[in-house]
C-alpha positions as CSV (number, residue, x, y, z in Angstrom):
1,M,-47.3,-60.2,39.4
2,S,-49.2,-63.2,40.7
3,P,-47.3,-66.5,40.4
4,R,-50.1,-67.8,38.2
5,A,-49.8,-64.8,35.8
6,G,-46.6,-66.1,34.4
7,N,-48.4,-68.8,32.4
8,A,-50.1,-66.4,30.0
9,G,-49.0,-63.1,31.5
10,P,-47.2,-60.9,29.0
11,H,-48.3,-63.1,26.0
12,T,-52.0,-62.2,26.6
13,L,-52.7,-58.5,27.1
14,A,-56.2,-57.3,27.8
15,F,-57.5,-53.7,27.6
16,V,-60.7,-52.6,29.5
17,E,-62.4,-49.3,30.0
18,S,-65.6,-50.4,31.9
19,P,-66.6,-52.8,34.6
20,V,-68.6,-54.9,32.2
21,Q,-65.6,-55.3,29.8
22,L,-63.5,-56.5,32.8
23,L,-66.2,-59.0,33.8
24,N,-66.3,-60.4,30.3
25,V,-62.5,-60.7,30.2
26,L,-62.7,-62.8,33.3
27,E,-65.4,-64.9,31.7
28,W,-63.2,-65.3,28.6
29,A,-60.2,-66.3,30.7
30,H,-62.3,-68.8,32.7
31,L,-63.4,-70.6,29.5
32,H,-60.3,-70.2,27.3
33,A,-57.4,-70.1,29.7
34,P,-58.5,-71.8,33.0
35,G,-55.8,-71.6,35.7
36,A,-53.6,-69.2,33.6
37,G,-53.2,-65.5,34.4
38,L,-53.1,-62.6,31.9
39,A,-51.9,-59.0,32.0
40,L,-54.9,-56.8,32.3
41,V,-54.6,-53.0,31.6
42,V,-57.4,-50.7,32.9
43,L,-57.6,-47.6,30.8
44,S,-59.4,-45.7,33.6
45,P,-62.2,-43.2,32.8
46,V,-62.9,-40.1,34.9
47,D,-66.5,-41.0,35.9
48,P,-66.4,-41.7,39.7
49,M,-69.0,-44.5,39.7
50,T,-67.3,-46.3,36.8
51,R,-63.9,-46.0,38.5
52,G,-65.4,-47.4,41.7
53,Q,-66.8,-50.4,40.0
54,L,-63.5,-50.9,38.1
55,R,-61.6,-50.9,41.4
56,R,-63.8,-53.6,42.7
57,M,-63.6,-55.7,39.6
58,A,-59.8,-55.2,39.5
59,E,-59.6,-56.8,43.0
60,L,-61.7,-59.8,41.8
61,A,-59.3,-60.1,38.8
62,R,-56.2,-60.1,41.1
63,R,-57.8,-62.9,43.2
64,E,-58.1,-64.9,40.0
65,G,-54.4,-64.6,39.5
66,H,-54.3,-61.9,36.9
67,E,-51.9,-59.0,36.8
68,V,-53.7,-55.7,36.8
69,R,-52.1,-52.5,35.6
70,W,-54.1,-49.3,36.3
71,E,-53.5,-46.5,33.9
72,E,-54.8,-43.0,34.5
73,A,-55.3,-42.8,30.8
74,R,-57.5,-39.6,30.9
75,G,-55.8,-37.8,33.7
76,G,-54.8,-34.6,31.8
77,A,-53.6,-33.6,28.4
78,A,-50.3,-35.5,28.7
79,A,-51.9,-38.7,30.0
80,P,-52.5,-40.4,26.7
81,F,-48.8,-39.9,25.7
82,H,-47.6,-41.4,29.0
83,T,-50.1,-44.3,28.8
84,V,-49.3,-45.2,25.2
85,G,-45.5,-44.7,25.7
86,G,-45.6,-47.0,28.7
87,L,-47.4,-49.7,26.9
88,M,-45.2,-49.8,23.8
89,G,-43.1,-52.7,25.2
90,P,-46.0,-54.9,26.3
91,L,-47.9,-54.2,23.1
92,R,-45.0,-55.3,20.9
93,R,-44.4,-58.5,23.0
94,A,-48.0,-59.6,23.2
95,E,-49.1,-62.6,21.2
96,R,-52.8,-62.1,21.9
97,I,-54.7,-58.9,22.5
98,V,-58.1,-59.0,24.3
99,M,-60.2,-55.9,24.1
100,G,-63.7,-54.8,25.3
101,D,-64.4,-51.9,23.1
102,P,-63.2,-51.8,19.4
103,F,-65.0,-48.5,19.0
104,S,-62.8,-46.8,21.6
105,R,-60.3,-44.4,20.1
106,Y,-57.8,-45.4,22.7
107,V,-58.1,-49.1,21.8
108,Q,-58.0,-48.3,18.1
109,L,-54.7,-46.4,18.6
110,L,-53.2,-49.3,20.5
111,L,-54.2,-51.7,17.8
112,T,-52.0,-49.8,15.3
113,I,-49.0,-50.5,17.5
114,T,-49.4,-54.2,18.4
115,R,-47.9,-57.1,16.4
116,A,-50.2,-59.7,18.0
117,R,-51.4,-62.5,15.7
118,E,-54.6,-63.0,17.7
119,L,-57.2,-60.4,18.5
120,V,-60.2,-61.2,20.8
121,V,-63.2,-58.9,21.2
122,V,-65.2,-59.5,24.4
123,D,-68.6,-57.9,25.1
124,D,-69.0,-54.2,25.8
125,G,-72.8,-54.7,25.8
126,T,-75.1,-54.4,22.8
127,A,-72.4,-52.5,20.9
128,T,-70.8,-55.8,20.1
129,M,-73.7,-56.6,17.8
130,E,-73.1,-53.4,15.9
131,F,-69.4,-54.0,15.7
132,V,-69.8,-57.4,14.2
133,T,-72.3,-56.2,11.7
134,Q,-70.1,-53.2,10.6
135,L,-67.0,-55.4,10.3
136,A,-68.9,-57.9,8.1
137,R,-70.1,-55.1,5.9
138,G,-66.7,-53.3,5.7
139,E,-68.2,-50.2,7.2
140,R,-66.3,-47.6,9.4
141,L,-66.6,-48.3,13.1
142,V,-69.3,-46.0,14.6
143,R,-71.3,-46.5,17.7
144,W,-75.0,-47.2,16.9
145,H,-76.4,-44.1,18.6
146,R,-74.1,-41.9,16.5
147,K,-74.7,-43.6,13.2
148,G,-76.3,-41.4,10.6
149,S,-74.8,-38.2,12.1
150,R,-72.2,-36.1,10.3
151,P,-68.6,-36.8,11.4
152,G,-67.1,-34.0,13.5
153,P,-63.6,-32.5,13.2
154,R,-62.2,-35.0,15.7
155,D,-63.7,-37.9,13.7
156,L,-62.1,-36.7,10.5
157,L,-58.8,-36.2,12.2
158,F,-58.9,-39.7,13.7
159,A,-60.2,-41.4,10.6
160,P,-56.8,-42.9,9.4
161,V,-56.3,-44.5,12.8
162,S,-59.8,-45.9,12.8
163,S,-59.4,-47.3,9.3
164,A,-56.1,-48.9,10.3
165,A,-57.7,-50.5,13.4
166,R,-60.6,-51.9,11.3
167,R,-58.1,-53.5,9.0
168,R,-56.3,-55.0,12.0
169,L,-59.7,-56.4,13.2
170,T,-60.2,-58.1,9.8
171,P,-58.9,-61.7,9.8
172,S,-55.9,-62.4,7.5
173,R,-53.5,-65.2,6.8
174,G,-51.2,-64.1,9.7
175,R,-53.9,-62.8,12.1
176,R,-56.8,-64.5,13.8
177,V,-59.8,-62.6,15.1
178,A,-62.4,-63.9,17.6
179,V,-65.5,-62.6,19.3
180,F,-66.6,-63.8,22.8
181,S,-70.2,-62.7,23.3
182,A,-73.5,-63.2,25.1
183,M,-75.2,-61.2,22.3
184,P,-76.9,-62.9,19.4
185,I,-74.4,-62.6,16.5
186,A,-76.5,-62.9,13.3
187,Q,-73.9,-62.0,10.7
188,A,-70.3,-62.9,11.6
189,P,-67.6,-61.8,9.1
190,D,-65.8,-64.5,7.2
191,G,-62.9,-65.9,9.2
192,V,-64.1,-64.5,12.6
193,T,-64.5,-67.1,15.3
194,V,-67.5,-66.5,17.6
195,T,-67.7,-68.2,21.0
196,A,-70.7,-67.9,23.3
197,N,-70.4,-66.3,26.8
198,A,-72.6,-68.3,29.2
199,F,-71.4,-66.5,32.3
200,A,-69.9,-69.7,33.7
201,W,-67.4,-67.8,35.9
202,T,-70.1,-65.6,37.4
203,R,-72.3,-68.6,38.2
204,A,-69.4,-70.5,39.6
205,R,-68.2,-67.7,41.9
206,F,-71.5,-66.2,43.1
207,G,-75.0,-67.3,44.3
208,P,-77.5,-68.6,43.9
209,P,-79.2,-65.5,45.1
210,R,-82.0,-65.1,47.7
211,L,-85.2,-63.9,45.9
212,T,-87.5,-61.2,47.2
213,K,-91.2,-61.1,46.5
214,G,-91.3,-57.8,44.6
215,A,-89.8,-56.5,41.4
216,D,-86.6,-54.6,40.7
217,M,-85.9,-52.2,37.8
218,V,-82.8,-51.7,35.8
219,G,-81.8,-48.3,34.6
220,T,-80.4,-47.2,31.3
221,S,-78.3,-44.3,29.9
222,L,-80.6,-43.8,26.9
223,V,-81.5,-40.3,28.2
224,E,-77.8,-39.4,28.8
225,T,-76.8,-40.5,25.2
226,G,-79.6,-38.3,23.8
227,V,-81.7,-41.2,22.4
228,V,-84.8,-41.0,24.7
229,D,-86.5,-37.9,26.1
230,G,-86.0,-37.5,29.8
231,D,-89.7,-36.6,30.7
232,R,-91.0,-39.6,28.7
233,Y,-88.4,-41.9,30.4
234,V,-89.3,-40.8,33.9
235,A,-93.1,-41.2,33.2
236,A,-92.5,-44.7,31.8
237,V,-90.4,-45.8,34.8
238,R,-93.2,-44.4,37.1
239,E,-95.9,-46.4,35.3
240,L,-93.9,-49.6,35.1
241,A,-93.0,-49.4,38.8
242,K,-96.7,-48.9,39.7
243,R,-97.9,-51.6,37.4
244,H,-95.4,-54.3,38.6
245,G,-94.9,-53.3,42.2
246,A,-91.2,-52.5,41.8
247,T,-89.4,-51.1,44.8
248,R,-85.8,-50.7,43.7
249,Y,-84.1,-49.1,40.7
250,F,-80.6,-50.2,39.9
251,A,-78.9,-47.2,38.3
252,H,-76.8,-47.5,35.2
253,R,-73.3,-46.1,36.0
254,R,-73.7,-43.3,33.4
255,E,-77.0,-42.0,34.7
256,S,-76.9,-38.5,35.9
257,A,-77.4,-37.6,39.5
258,E,-80.1,-35.1,38.6
259,K,-82.1,-37.7,36.7
260,L,-81.8,-40.2,39.5
261,H,-82.9,-37.7,42.1
262,R,-85.9,-36.9,40.0
263,L,-86.7,-40.6,39.7
264,A,-86.6,-41.1,43.4
265,V,-88.9,-38.1,44.1
266,E,-91.4,-38.8,41.3
267,T,-91.6,-42.6,41.5
268,G,-90.8,-43.5,45.1
269,L,-88.3,-46.1,44.0
270,Q,-85.2,-46.7,46.1
271,I,-82.2,-45.8,43.9
272,V,-79.4,-48.3,44.2
273,R,-75.9,-47.4,42.8
274,P,-74.3,-50.8,42.3
275,D,-70.6,-51.3,43.2
276,L,-70.3,-54.1,40.7
277,P,-71.8,-55.0,37.3
278,L,-75.5,-55.9,37.6
279,E,-74.8,-59.5,36.6
280,L,-72.8,-60.0,39.8
281,I,-75.2,-57.9,41.9
282,A,-78.1,-60.0,40.8
283,R,-76.2,-63.3,41.2
284,R,-75.2,-62.4,44.7
285,G,-78.7,-61.2,45.6
286,P,-81.1,-60.5,47.1
287,I,-82.9,-59.8,43.8
288,G,-86.6,-59.5,42.9
289,R,-88.4,-62.4,41.3
290,T,-89.1,-60.1,38.4
291,V,-86.4,-57.8,36.9
292,L,-87.8,-55.0,34.6
293,S,-85.6,-53.5,32.0
294,F,-85.7,-51.3,28.8
295,P,-83.8,-52.6,25.8
296,S,-80.2,-53.0,27.0
297,T,-77.4,-55.5,27.4
298,V,-78.9,-57.0,30.6
299,V,-81.9,-58.5,28.7
300,H,-79.3,-60.8,27.2
301,T,-76.9,-61.3,30.1
302,L,-79.2,-61.5,33.1
303,P,-81.0,-64.7,32.0
304,L,-77.6,-66.3,31.6
305,A,-76.2,-65.1,34.9
306,L,-79.4,-66.1,36.7
307,A,-79.8,-69.5,34.9
308,G,-81.3,-72.1,37.3
309,T,-83.1,-69.5,39.4
310,E,-86.8,-68.5,39.3
311,V,-86.0,-64.9,38.3
312,K,-88.0,-63.6,35.3
313,V,-86.5,-60.9,33.2
314,A,-89.1,-58.6,31.5
315,V,-88.2,-56.0,28.9
316,C,-90.4,-53.0,28.0
317,D,-90.3,-51.8,24.4
318,I,-89.3,-48.2,23.6
319,D,-92.2,-46.2,22.0
320,P,-90.9,-44.3,19.0
321,A,-92.6,-41.2,20.5
322,W,-90.1,-41.3,23.3
323,L,-87.1,-40.7,21.0
324,T,-85.5,-37.3,20.8
325,Q,-85.2,-35.3,17.6
326,H,-81.4,-35.8,17.9
327,A,-81.7,-39.6,18.0
328,S,-80.0,-41.6,15.3
329,P,-82.3,-42.7,12.4
330,R,-81.3,-46.2,13.3
331,A,-82.2,-45.9,17.0
332,Q,-85.7,-47.5,16.9
333,G,-84.6,-50.4,14.7
334,F,-81.5,-51.1,16.8
335,L,-83.4,-51.0,20.1
336,S,-86.2,-53.2,18.7
337,G,-83.5,-55.7,17.5
338,V,-82.0,-55.8,21.0
339,T,-85.3,-56.7,22.5
340,G,-86.5,-59.1,19.7
341,S,-83.3,-61.1,19.7
342,A,-83.2,-61.6,23.5
343,R,-83.8,-65.2,24.7
344,D,-85.6,-66.2,27.9
345,V,-87.2,-62.8,28.5
346,H,-90.8,-61.7,28.8
347,R,-91.6,-58.9,26.4
348,L,-93.8,-56.0,27.6
349,A,-95.5,-53.6,25.3
350,A,-94.4,-49.9,25.4
351,V,-96.0,-47.9,28.2
352,A,-98.7,-45.5,27.0
353,I,-97.8,-42.0,28.2
354,A,-100.2,-39.0,27.9
355,R,-98.7,-36.0,26.3
């Protein structure tokens, strides 16, 4: 353990499953516990790109004085039992739990074990908006792109744990709940403290970036999650790149290799697989003077990370015709809300695509 980690170490326990979650834990610690370390547990996924970014982020966390514990939480059928069993002690000793994804079944299970009197939710992208809304309405915790669909057998089996986790995430006389977010929080539940994430740590550690003359594009996983049709997405990217002179496409960590290959062939864009979250990549530079995106987390976070630079973030609306027949009934409204609530971005009309 780092010498500095003893200040907050075992008393503050953080769980992350993605690079963005880890980044936002660092942002939270920079604002709320400057100079103190914490115990950070990485519940590692199996996706190679995500694992690579998490390894890089873990190194940055160690440099900040935090203790990092890497758990192969999905490394086989017995992995969850070993992971949860090994965390029983730290969970029961922790006075504060910081988490990046309250929708995660892993995190929900861990919440039923802890006795912590303070729970903090940091951003896991736009899902934070949905989490706060569902908590305020007393609804079951369901990711936005799955809302409206019928619960499967695993959902029904896990329902008691999910319900218990939701109760733990509801403030009470002996438990405080806080949200640390760069997202616009319109309807905070009673008793939940909301603090703005301005990406102060990112701006203090990186940049300012060198700017290039052209434009860059940011990828999304809307095709992979079944929300947007793949053909329509590729056509929209091709048209946007041509219209704005984009040369690079920063891939989302969940985008499939097949889709990225097709984008490279059909659009001529250079596909870049970032080794860190895009907020850090953009802040380090070089980055285009215009960054093009579809509705996603970055339309909220990039303007904050790039504050004080001349970079313009432009977001293209999703045409309802691009949605798949399997998309949640709430998809269009949610995506429109992501775009409409973004600050300091230039809004682009949806690209017209011939059938």
